[in-house]
TORMARVO-348530 format. One record per atom (N, C-alpha, C, CB): x, y, z; residue in one letter. Coordinates in steps of 0.02 Angstrom, whole numbers, padded with zeros to 5 digits, always signed. Each point is the difference from the previous one (the first is absolute). Glycine has a CB too. Layout:
N
XYZA
...
// end
This chain:
202
+03895+03211+16859M
-00031-00043-00043M
-00013-00084+00027M
+00056+00088-00089M
-00104-00085+00083L
-00004-00080+00022L
+00026-00050-00008L
-00061+00024-00003L
+00074-00069+00051R
+00046-00041-00005R
-00038-00075-00021R
+00079+00079+00088R
-00058-00086-00128R
-00010-00079-00002R
-00015-00065+00047R
+00063+00048-00067R
-00105-00067+00072R
-00027-00058+00065R
+00035-00067-00046R
-00150+00059+00063R
+00194-00067+00008S
+00023-00057-00035S
-00026-00058+00005S
+00080+00047+00005S
-00104-00101-00066Q
-00027-00053-00021Q
-00007-00048+00058Q
+00043+00023-00112Q
-00068-00046+00152T
+00004-00064+00040T
-00030-00080-00005T
+00007+00101+00055T
+00042-00133-00072S
-00012-00055-00042S
-00061-00034+00047S
+00134-00016-00060S
-00160-00037+00027V
-00068-00005+00005V
+00008-00101+00007V
-00057+00146-00089V
+00049-00165+00147D
+00017-00091-00003D
-00078-00043-00040D
+00089+00004+00150D
-00045-00026-00203D
-00071-00026-00029D
+00023-00088+00020D
-00039+00112-00125D
+00070-00128+00185T
-00020-00075+00036T
-00058+00001+00022T
+00097-00024+00038T
-00150-00037-00082P
-00052-00036+00016P
+00000+00005+00079P
+00005-00078-00109P
-00093+00101+00122V
+00000-00025+00067V
-00026-00043-00002V
+00006+00074+00049V
+00023-00111+00002P
-00051-00089+00022P
-00061+00016+00016P
+00087-00069+00061P
-00142+00025-00070D
-00072+00002+00026D
-00004-00003+00087D
-00038-00065-00122D
+00093+00043+00166D
-00018-00012+00062D
+00042+00043+00028D
-00039-00110-00005D
+00064+00175-00030D
+00047+00048+00025D
-00027+00044+00056D
+00049-00002-00110D
-00030-00005+00166P
-00045+00029+00073P
+00004+00073-00024P
+00038-00086+00117P
+00028+00107-00148K
-00002+00073-00006K
-00034+00027-00048K
+00090-00001+00042K
-00113+00084-00017P
-00040+00011-00051P
+00032+00032-00046P
-00085-00001+00060P
+00038+00012-00116Q
+00038+00015-00063Q
+00007+00090+00008Q
-00057-00123-00087Q
+00125+00125+00094G
+00055+00096+00008G
-00005+00033-00062G
+00112-00036+00072G
-00067+00085-00062K
+00013+00020-00047K
+00058-00035-00036K
-00055+00093+00046K
+00064-00097-00123G
+00031-00020-00044G
-00010-00063+00009G
+00068+00083-00013G
-00117-00131+00041R
-00031-00062-00038R
-00063-00001-00052R
+00043-00043+00103R
-00038+00026-00155P
-00050+00009-00044P
-00094-00047+00032P
+00137+00011-00113P
-00186+00020+00098T
-00048-00056+00013T
+00001-00054-00043T
-00067+00075+00043T
+00051-00126-00008P
+00001-00072-00038P
-00086+00018-00056P
+00077-00106+00137P
-00067+00099-00206K
-00032+00015-00045K
-00053-00086+00015K
+00107+00108-00091K
-00186-00088+00086R
-00045-00045+00009R
+00012-00060-00036R
-00069+00083+00024R
+00081-00068-00089R
+00026-00070-00075R
+00055-00031+00036R
-00014+00067-00134R
+00061-00043+00172D
+00035-00043+00035D
+00000-00043+00055D
+00030+00065-00047D
-00058-00026+00097Q
-00029-00052+00023Q
-00055-00065-00016Q
+00041+00091+00050Q
-00097-00065-00090E
-00021-00048-00010E
+00039-00064-00056E
-00096+00090+00042E
+00138-00074-00056S
+00043-00049-00064S
+00044-00027+00091S
+00028+00093-00187S
+00005-00075+00214K
+00019-00056+00062K
-00042-00033+00024K
+00068+00056+00034K
-00132-00044-00025R
-00045-00081+00030R
-00039-00035-00070R
-00045+00060+00143R
+00057-00036-00202R
-00028-00052-00056R
+00048-00058+00002R
-00050+00090-00084R
+00024-00155+00068Q
+00018-00044+00004Q
+00021-00037-00090Q
-00069+00011+00138Q
+00128-00030-00117P
+00023-00003-00093P
-00044-00060-00008P
+00147+00041-00024P
-00148-00049-00037V
-00059-00040-00014V
+00082-00070-00044V
-00169+00128-00026V
+00128-00193+00051H
+00066-00020-00004H
-00021-00067-00104H
+00048+00013+00213H
-00023+00040-00247A
-00023-00024-00083A
+00026-00094+00003A
+00038+00156-00083A
-00066-00215+00055P
+00043-00066-00013P
+00041+00003-00043P
-00071-00057+00027P
+00137+00040-00017K
+00069+00014+00001K
+00001-00054-00079K
+00052+00029+00165K
-00084-00069-00175D
-00031-00062-00054D
-00037-00029-00008D
+00051-00010-00002D
-00070-00021-00059R
-00073-00052-00020R
+00001-00040+00057R
+00001-00016-00135R
+00045-00003+00174K
-00038-00053+00063K
-00002+00026+00068K
+00042-00099-00057K
-00028+00163+00050E
-00024+00020+00074E
-00050+00039-00015E
+00101+00000+00063E
-00127+00038-00120A
-00074+00008-00008A
-00024-00051-00012A
+00000+00090-00031A
+00006-00146+00018Y
-00070-00077+00009Y
+00025-00001+00069Y
-00017-00101-00126Y
+00072+00105+00183R
-00027-00017+00066R
-00048+00034+00027R
+00090-00032+00016R
-00058+00115-00021Q
-00071+00055+00045Q
-00062-00001-00035Q
+00077+00094+00038Q
-00079-00124-00114M
-00081-00003-00004M
-00009-00062+00030M
-00027+00066-00107M
+00042-00134+00116R
-00027-00053+00043R
-00006+00028+00057R
+00043-00087-00052R
+00007+00087+00095T
-00053+00040+00046T
-00045+00046+00028T
+00051-00041-00011T
-00052+00092-00041K
-00057+00026+00003K
-00082-00011-00026K
+00101+00051+00009K
-00101-00107-00032Q
-00026-00059-00021Q
-00029-00049+00046Q
+00073+00022-00078Q
-00031-00063+00129A
+00002-00020+00032A
-00046+00046+00066A
+00104-00064-00074A
-00080+00113+00085A
-00038+00063+00060A
-00060-00009-00008A
+00070+00096+00000A
-00077-00081-00063E
-00061+00019-00036E
-00063-00052+00025E
+00079+00047-00110E
-00040-00132+00072R
-00043-00029+00014R
-00010-00026+00084R
+00015-00018-00130R
+00023+00037+00170D
+00009-00016+00062D
-00071+00052+00033D
+00159-00034-00008D
-00153+00095-00001R
-00050+00047+00016R
-00071-00005-00029R
+00096+00064+00013R
-00103-00083-00065A
-00081-00031-00039A
-00005-00068+00040A
+00007+00047-00144A
+00043-00093+00142R
-00023-00035+00065R
-00028-00020+00050R
+00034+00020-00035R
+00003+00041+00080Q
-00029+00013+00064Q
-00068+00044+00011Q
+00120-00012+00022Q
-00122+00033-00095G
-00069+00060+00011G
-00060-00062-00025G
+00064+00157-00047G
-00052-00189+00007M
-00051-00061-00002M
-00012-00044+00052M
+00027+00003-00099M
+00022-00021+00142L
-00026-00039+00059L
-00004+00062+00039L
+00052-00125-00006L
-00070+00155+00006A
-00028+00069+00061A
-00069+00020-00044A
+00141+00071+00053A
-00149-00113-00112G
-00089+00018-00025G
+00026+00068-00023G
-00105-00064+00098G
+00162+00107-00126D
-00029+00052-00037D
-00021-00009-00062D
+00057+00056+00059D
-00110-00032-00078E
-00014-00012-00066E
+00033+00028-00072E
-00092-00012+00073E
+00134+00068-00049R
+00048+00015-00046R
+00055-00028-00032R
-00037+00063+00048R
+00062-00114+00001Y
+00048-00063-00012Y
-00027-00042-00042Y
+00045+00002+00101Y
-00125-00032-00104F
-00017-00076-00037F
+00011+00022-00059F
-00089-00061+00065F
+00058+00002-00095P
+00039-00012-00086P
-00075+00043-00025P
+00092-00158-00020P
-00090+00171-00048A
-00093+00014-00011A
-00034-00051-00005A
+00007+00087-00059A
+00006-00156+00053R
-00054-00052+00003R
-00043+00009+00069R
+00077-00087-00073R
-00040+00112+00137D
-00006+00003+00081D
-00043+00072+00010D
+00131-00069+00033D
-00123+00095-00082K
-00013+00054+00029K
-00088+00030-00024K
+00153+00017+00002K
-00160+00037+00046G
-00098+00018-00002G
-00031-00067+00058G
-00018+00046-00174G
-00063+00016+00178P
-00028-00008+00057P
-00032-00096-00007P
-00032+00167+00014P
+00031-00166-00087A
-00048-00055-00020A
+00059-00080+00008A
-00095+00102-00107A
+00157-00092+00111R
+00037-00059-00008R
+00015+00023+00093R
+00060-00028-00168R
-00055+00070+00195K
-00011+00012+00087K
-00043-00046+00021K
+00010+00118+00005K
-00088-00111-00023F
-00043-00032+00026F
+00012-00069-00027F
-00074+00099+00016F
+00094-00141-00081A
+00008-00034-00011A
+00050-00058+00044A
-00046+00081-00089A
+00111-00040+00129R
+00031-00034+00022R
-00032-00010+00082R
+00096+00033-00097R
-00113+00011+00132E
-00026-00008+00035E
-00061-00052+00005E
+00059+00099+00004E
-00102-00098-00030W
-00041-00046-00006W
+00026-00080-00009W
-00061+00104-00042W
+00102-00102+00005V
+00032-00078-00036V
+00047-00013+00084V
+00028+00027-00188V
+00008+00043+00212D
+00041-00020+00059D
-00055-00010+00082D
+00120+00081-00075D
-00172-00064+00056S
-00044-00014+00084S
-00036-00061-00017S
-00032+00130+00049S
+00032-00182-00090R
-00035-00071+00007R
+00053-00048-00026R
-00126+00040-00018R
+00125-00092+00075R
+00021-00067-00040R
-00007-00025-00034R
+00007-00012+00042R
+00022+00012-00106L
-00034-00032-00059L
+00020-00069-00019L
-00010+00110-00039L
+00006-00156+00011P
+00016-00075-00022P
+00055-00007-00025P
-00095-00022-00019P
+00105+00091-00045S
+00039+00004-00043S
+00059+00025+00015S
-00083+00000-00057S
+00092+00026+00107Q
+00075+00025+00050Q
+00036-00071+00008Q
-00058+00110+00087Q
+00025-00168-00066Y
+00037-00038-00003Y
+00014-00050-00050Y
-00022+00035+00090Y
+00026-00032-00129F
+00023-00023-00056F
+00052-00037-00001F
-00043+00078-00034F
+00088-00007+00013L
+00074-00012+00021L
+00059-00042+00042L
-00053+00080-00025L
-00010-00084+00106P
+00047-00028+00040P
-00014-00093-00025P
-00004+00120+00118P
-00079-00128-00126F
-00013-00052-00019F
+00029-00015-00066F
-00088+00011+00071F
+00092+00005-00128S
+00068-00013-00041S
+00051-00046+00023S
-00014+00105-00028S
+00072-00047+00085L
+00054-00019+00007L
-00032-00070+00024L
+00080+00114+00018L
-00115-00134+00039L
-00020-00061+00046L
-00004-00034-00056L
-00063+00034+00108L
+00039-00026-00136I
-00027-00079-00059I
+00077-00018-00044I
-00161+00048-00042I
+00214+00023+00035L
+00059-00020-00036L
+00058-00022+00040L
-00037+00074-00079L
+00011-00103+00161L
+00050+00018+00040L
-00023-00096+00011L
+00017+00175+00057L
-00067-00166-00068A
-00037-00096+00022A
+00049-00035-00046A
-00158+00007+00013A
+00142+00019-00084T
+00006-00022-00044T
+00085-00043+00007T
-00104+00100-00056T
+00178-00034+00084W
+00032-00002-00001W
+00018-00053+00054W
-00008+00102-00064W
-00029-00123+00118I
+00026-00044+00079I
-00008-00075-00044I
-00065+00085+00139I
+00132-00099-00124P
+00026-00080-00005P
-00053-00057+00010P
+00109+00042+00048P
-00182-00025-00026W
-00027-00067+00005W
+00005-00047-00016W
-00038+00040+00010W
-00004-00094+00046P
+00001-00079-00053P
-00042-00002-00058P
+00012-00069+00098P
+00000+00030-00137M
-00040-00008-00083M
-00065+00015+00037M
+00067-00109-00091M
-00086+00052+00114S
-00087+00006+00025S
-00020+00059+00018S
-00003-00102+00045S
+00039+00126+00011I
-00028+00081+00024I
-00006+00046-00046I
+00050-00008+00094I
+00022+00011-00128R
+00012+00032-00073R
-00078+00032-00047R
+00118-00105-00004R
-00128+00017-00009T
-00048-00011-00075T
-00069+00049+00055T
+00043-00173-00092T
-00050+00126+00161A
-00055+00064+00043A
-00007+00065+00010A
+00004-00067+00044A
+00050+00098-00035V
+00022+00071-00007V
-00015+00038-00045V
+00069-00030+00044V
-00043+00019-00110L
+00000+00034-00060L
-00059-00015-00032L
+00115+00000-00009L
-00179-00083+00039G
-00047+00017-00035G
-00031+00055+00016G
-00004-00097-00022G
-00024+00104+00108Y
-00030+00020+00033Y
+00010+00096-00029Y
+00013-00129+00098Y
+00042+00143-00103T
+00018+00062-00017T
-00007+00047-00063T
+00056-00051+00074T
-00047-00024-00117V
+00017+00017-00068V
-00087+00007-00021V
+00143-00074-00026V
-00177+00009+00030T
-00081-00013-00020T
-00045+00049+00083T
+00025-00174-00086T
-00016+00192+00145I
-00061+00011+00020I
+00032+00071+00020I
-00069-00125+00036I
+00130+00143+00010G
+00010+00061+00003G
+00038+00065-00054G
-00013-00072+00104G
+00023+00050-00140W
+00023+00043-00038W
-00060+00031-00042W
+00114-00061+00005W
-00163+00017-00044P
-00051+00039-00032P
-00045+00022+00067P
+00002-00070-00130P
-00020+00045+00170I
-00039+00060+00055I
+00031+00063+00030I
-00049-00097+00035I
+00109+00090-00044M
+00046+00080+00014M
-00028+00050-00068M
+00140-00064+00060M
-00139+00030-00121M
+00007+00021-00051M
-00071+00042-00007M
+00091-00095-00040M
-00128+00066+00055I
-00067+00000-00011I
-00024+00059+00055I
-00008-00138-00044I
+00041+00104+00090G
+00002+00069+00085G
+00024+00081-00037G
+00072-00109+00123G
-00001+00104-00153V
+00025+00044-00025V
-00041+00074-00047V
+00080-00115+00016V
-00114+00062-00056L
-00027+00023-00098L
-00072+00027+00044L
+00054-00125-00135L
-00078+00079+00162F
-00045+00043+00037F
-00007+00067+00052F
-00013-00103-00027F
+00063+00068+00058T
+00007+00097+00056T
+00019+00029-00050T
+00051-00007+00128T
+00002+00003-00181S
+00012+00063-00050S
-00036+00038-00024S
+00058-00047-00023S
-00125+00012-00018V
-00051+00012-00024V
-00038+00049+00046V
+00009-00106-00062V
-00023+00087+00123Y
-00036+00022+00042Y
+00030+00065+00026Y
-00041-00113+00020Y
+00124+00092-00030V
+00013+00077+00040V
-00014+00059-00038V
+00091-00046+00060V
-00062+00030-00123A
-00015+00032-00064A
-00047+00046-00025A
+00039-00084-00009A
-00113+00048+00021W
-00064+00027+00004W
-00020+00031+00059W
-00023-00075-00072W
+00055+00044+00119K
-00030+00056+00069K
+00026+00058+00008K
-00015-00082+00064K
+00104+00093-00081V
+00008+00045+00014V
-00011+00052-00059V
+00061-00058+00089V
-00078+00054-00130K
-00004+00041-00079K
-00061+00015+00018K
+00070-00058-00101K
-00117+00023+00125R
-00074+00044+00008R
+00020+00022+00055R
-00099-00059-00052R
+00121+00064+00104L
-00003+00051+00072L
+00041+00053-00014L
-00013-00085+00089L
+00043+00090-00132V
+00045+00056-00040V
-00050+00047-00026V
+00098-00078-00040V
-00123+00051-00003A
-00053+00019-00056A
-00045+00051+00039A
-00004-00122-00071A
-00025+00079+00160E
-00047+00046+00012E
+00022+00044+00072E
-00092-00083-00069E
+00142+00067+00086K
+00024+00035+00049K
+00058+00069-00038K
-00020-00129+00090K
+00044+00125-00134L
+00027+00048-00033L
-00010-00009-00076L
+00077+00013+00096L
-00135+00020-00104P
-00011-00003-00079P
+00033+00060-00039P
-00113-00058+00022P
+00145+00086+00005Q
+00042+00053-00031Q
+00070-00047-00038Q
-00043+00108+00107Q
+00063-00160-00062E
+00047-00038-00014E
-00013-00065-00068E
+00028+00039+00138E
+00037-00031-00184S
-00007-00053-00055S
-00006-00073+00053S
+00085+00075-00116S
-00109-00116+00087T
+00007-00075+00011T
+00044-00043-00048T
-00111+00013+00046T
+00156+00022-00086R
+00018-00043-00038R
+00072-00047+00024R
-00068+00086-00085R
+00056-00119+00084G
+00059-00047+00052G
+00004-00012+00062G
+00054+00032-00060G
-00108-00010+00098V
+00011-00011+00067V
-00016-00062+00033V
-00012+00107-00003V
-00039-00129-00045G
-00022-00060+00015G
+00053-00055-00004G
-00107+00042-00036G
+00140-00042-00013F
+00062-00038-00008F
+00059+00016+00043F
-00038-00011-00108F
+00040+00060+00134Y
+00049+00004+00048Y
-00005+00000+00066Y
+00031+00044-00075Y
-00092-00049+00092A
-00022-00034+00058A
+00009-00082+00004A
-00081+00101+00003A
+00066-00122-00039A
+00014-00074-00010A
+00081-00037-00022A
-00132+00020-00036A
+00146+00026+00015M
+00077+00009+00007M
+00035+00010+00057M
-00015+00038-00087M
-00018-00027+00148R
+00028+00041+00066R
-00055-00060+00036R
+00037+00170-00026R
-00055-00181+00004A
-00037-00058+00060A
+00045-00076-00002A
-00145+00052-00027A
+00155-00071-00052L
+00070-00047+00001L
+00041+00001+00034L
-00004-00001-00074L
+00041+00054+00104Q
+00052+00011+00026Q
+00003-00022+00083Q
+00009+00089-00100Q
+00044-00114+00124I
+00001-00021+00062I
+00009+00078+00032I
+00052-00138-00017I
-00097+00146+00093R
-00011+00066+00022R
+00078+00043-00009R
-00108-00048+00091R
+00152+00006-00045K
+00079+00030+00008K
+00036+00009-00074K
+00015-00067+00123K
-00039+00043-00158L
+00033+00025-00052L
-00032+00042-00058L
+00059-00091+00035L
-00125+00150-00012R
-00035+00032-00028R
+00046+00061+00007R
-00113-00064+00015R
+00125+00097-00094F
-00005+00086-00003F
-00018+00027-00040F
+00062+00008+00044F
-00091+00040-00031P
+00010+00052+00075P
-00013-00049+00069P
-00060+00124-00066P
+00090-00107+00128P
-00006-00044+00043P
-00090+00015+00026P
+00156-00004+00031P
-00195-00052+00015P
-00080+00004-00007P
+00015+00060+00069P
-00077-00153-00055P
+00022+00182+00049T
-00002+00063+00060T
-00063-00001+00037T
+00067+00081-00068T
-00086-00163+00065V
-00071-00001+00024V
+00011-00099+00036V
-00083+00120-00125V
+00058-00129+00159L
+00013-00073+00047L
-00052-00033-00031L
+00043+00032+00124L
-00071-00100-00141P
-00035-00035+00008P
-00081+00022+00033P
+00121-00060-00005P
-00163+00076-00026G
-00064+00022+00052G
-00011+00082+00001G
+00029-00107+00086G
+00029+00139-00113G
-00008+00054-00012G
+00042+00048+00037G
-00101-00040-00033G
+00137+00023+00085K
+00011+00058+00060K
+00084+00025-00054K
-00068-00071+00171K
+00082+00135-00140P
+00068+00014-00031P
+00047-00043+00013P
-00020+00102+00004P
+00068-00099-00040V
+00087-00024+00024V
+00027+00030+00077V
+00038+00012-00143V
-00017-00029+00164P
+00026+00048+00055P
+00073+00028-00017P
-00069-00069+00089P
+00075+00105-00078K
+00049+00052-00015K
+00087-00018+00062K
-00140+00108-00041K
+00176-00130-00005K
+00051+00000+00025K
+00064+00037+00011K
-00059-00069-00025K
// end
């Protein structure tokens, strides 16, 4: 008669990942899905509406910071729609490579405002207001108007010549508005210096 073989008990104790011992007899081989499940990070769902709103604000802030860094680096993928395209890039570089009278409009306006706030003696105050209001301000306004019209016309014409496949719609106004801004406050930041040389990389 055949004798029954005694059944040996199988050790089902889970094997740690860092176990130096080889998988021997009596230890089941870990399944792949069990190993993968250990490596998966749990998804932290928001506990309530307040937590969900906080996570959303954090994500949006990170995306805005990433977009701003991309714009500062000159990556056109992060530019707003109004700044994208070869025509807009040409307009920016044309304006940034020149010193135009219109870019001094805001500093000049601030200077006039400060001059009116200073407590001058009455005789000096009358002369300051008279010169700035009747002479300085009109001259500056005429200069800004003339420069804006010239920049818009010039840039639009050059884009039509150099980039015939690009639309010139709005590009003149875009260039004129950029010419009104102080150079350091322009955004996207200038990539060329006055004269046309590239801005040195930091």
